[in-house]
C-alpha positions in Angstrom: 130.7 99.4 13.2 127.0 99.5 13.7 123.7 97.9 12.8 124.2 98.2 9.1 127.7 96.8 9.1 126.8 93.8 11.3 123.7 93.1 9.1 125.9 93.2 6.0 128.4 90.8 7.5 125.6 88.4 8.5 124.2 88.4 5.0 127.6 87.8 3.5 128.2 84.9 6.0 124.8 83.4 5.0 125.8 83.5 1.3 129.3 82.1 2.0 127.7 79.2 3.9 125.2 78.5 1.1 122.3 79.5 3.4 119.1 81.4 2.5 119.2 85.2 3.0 117.5 86.1 6.3 117.9 82.6 7.8 119.9 84.0 10.7 118.3 86.2 13.3 120.4 89.0 14.8 119.8 89.5 18.5 120.9 93.0 19.3 122.1 92.8 22.9 120.8 95.9 24.6 121.7 95.2 28.2 123.3 98.1 30.1 123.0 100.4 27.0 121.8 104.0 27.3 118.2 104.4 26.2 119.0 106.7 23.3 121.2 104.0 21.7 118.6 101.3 21.9 115.9 103.7 20.6 118.1 104.6 17.6 118.3 100.9 16.7 114.6 100.5 17.2 113.9 103.5 15.0 116.2 102.0 12.3 113.7 99.1 12.1 115.5 96.4 14.0 113.1 94.3 16.0 114.9 91.6 18.0 116.8 92.4 21.2 118.5 90.5 24.0 118.6 91.2 27.7 120.5 89.6 30.5 118.6 90.9 33.5 114.9 90.5 34.2 114.7 93.7 36.4 116.5 95.8 33.8 114.2 94.6 31.0 111.1 95.2 33.1 112.1 98.8 33.6 112.4 99.7 29.9 110.7 97.3 27.5 107.0 97.7 28.3 107.2 101.3 27.2 109.4 100.6 24.2 107.0 97.9 23.0 104.1 100.3 23.1 106.0 102.5 20.7 107.4 99.6 18.7 104.8 96.8 18.7 106.9 94.5 16.4 109.8 94.4 18.9 110.6 91.1 20.6 112.9 90.6 23.6 115.0 87.5 24.2 116.4 86.5 27.6 120.0 85.6 27.0 121.4 85.8 30.6 121.2 83.4 33.5 117.6 83.2 34.8 116.9 82.7 38.5 114.0 80.3 39.2 112.2 82.9 41.3 112.1 85.2 38.2 110.3 82.6 36.1 106.9 84.4 36.4 108.3 87.7 35.2 110.4 86.1 32.5 107.4 84.3 31.0 105.3 87.5 31.1 108.0 89.6 29.5 110.2 87.7 27.1 109.4 86.3 23.7 112.2 83.8 23.9 114.4 82.4 26.7 117.8 81.1 25.6 119.0 79.9 29.0 116.9 77.0 30.1 119.7 75.2 32.0 118.4 73.1 34.9 115.5 71.0 36.1 114.2 73.4 38.7 114.0 76.2 36.1 112.2 73.8 33.7 109.6 73.0 36.3 109.1 76.7 37.2 108.8 77.8 33.5 106.3 75.0 32.8 104.1 76.0 35.7 104.2 79.7 34.7 103.6 79.0 31.0 100.6 77.0 31.9 99.3 79.6 34.4 99.8 82.5 32.1 99.0 80.7 28.8 102.0 82.3 27.3 104.7 80.3 25.6 108.0 82.0 24.8 110.4 80.1 22.6 112.8 78.1 24.6 116.5 77.2 24.0 118.4 74.7 26.2 121.8 76.1 27.2 124.5 73.4 26.8 127.8 73.7 28.7 129.8 72.5 25.7 133.1 73.2 27.5 132.2 71.2 30.6 133.1 74.3 32.6 132.3 74.0 36.3 131.7 77.7 36.8 129.3 78.0 33.8 125.6 77.3 33.6 124.2 74.8 31.1 123.3 71.1 30.7 126.3 68.8 30.0 126.2 67.2 26.6 125.8 63.7 28.0 122.9 64.8 30.2 121.0 66.4 27.3 118.8 63.4 26.3 117.5 63.0 29.8 116.8 66.7 30.2 114.9 66.9 26.9 112.9 63.9 28.0 112.0 65.8 31.2 111.0 68.8 29.2 108.7 66.7 27.1 107.1 65.3 30.3 106.5 68.9 31.4 105.1 69.8 28.0 107.9 72.2 27.3 109.0 72.2 23.7 112.5 73.7 23.3 113.1 74.7 19.7 116.8 74.7 19.9 120.1 74.8 21.8 122.4 77.6 23.0 126.0 77.7 24.0 128.7 80.1 25.1 132.1 78.6 24.2 135.0 79.0 26.7 136.7 82.3 26.2 140.2 80.8 25.9 139.3 78.2 23.2 138.6 78.1 19.5 134.8 78.3 19.4 134.4 76.2 16.3 134.5 72.8 17.9 131.8 74.0 20.3 129.7 75.2 17.5 130.1 71.8 15.8 129.2 70.0 19.0 126.0 72.1 19.5 125.0 71.6 15.8 125.5 67.9 16.1 123.5 67.7 19.3 120.7 69.7 17.9 120.5 67.5 14.8 120.5 64.4 16.9 117.5 65.6 18.7 115.6 67.2 15.9 115.9 70.7 17.2 116.1 73.4 14.4 117.4 76.3 16.5 121.0 77.1 17.2 121.7 80.2 19.4 125.4 80.6 19.2 128.0 83.2 18.1 128.7 86.7 19.4 130.5 89.8 18.2 133.9 88.1 17.8 132.8 84.9 16.2 129.3 85.1 14.7 130.5 84.5 11.2 132.1 81.2 12.2 128.9 80.4 14.1 126.8 81.0 10.9 129.1 78.8 8.9 128.2 76.0 11.4 124.5 76.5 11.4 123.7 79.3 13.8 120.1 80.5 13.5 120.5 83.2 16.2 123.6 85.3 16.9 124.0 87.7 19.8 125.8 91.0 19.1 125.9 93.9 21.5 128.8 96.4 21.6 129.5 96.1 17.9 126.1 97.5 17.3 125.6 99.9 20.2 129.1 100.8 21.3 130.8 100.0 24.6 128.4 99.3 27.5 127.8 101.8 30.3 128.7 100.1 33.6 129.0 103.0 36.0 
């Protein structure tokens, strides 16, 4: 596979779903990838990347952005509240707004820095106790709190349970987003992004299928 193959598959999925070409944003998940792989994708003209760890992103993206000013970096991993300052400073979008304490920290930092990354609320669609995210029935109250804090999430994000068909989770997230007037749907990864696109995904997160297996040692 690779960037060209994934891009073609996204375009085909858009057409199959009757959606406008280019309506889905591909987030190339660059966490734990060797620099030369990420630089090759940057040089190929791709501009949207995803990172899971604030410290790792801090160590590489400032320099890459100087060389590639159009590049944007999205936080797609769990975000510790004590990293809110760095996250607001570094990321163009945060997909993992998942609790009240983090909402308050982000609101304070966005006001202090006058910087306003896009926000997605992570929803725990599988009601999994070990997974982060707002439960579906708690979403209205959480969005009301965000409004009080002058946070304006533009969408929702989910990571379906690994052992389940993702489609019901994609449908649930779509329905929740529509009910609350949120246009963004961050859902779908390497194994299921085409199904996510069929159910309205606006952002899909693909890593190893673009870059190859991650380096963990």
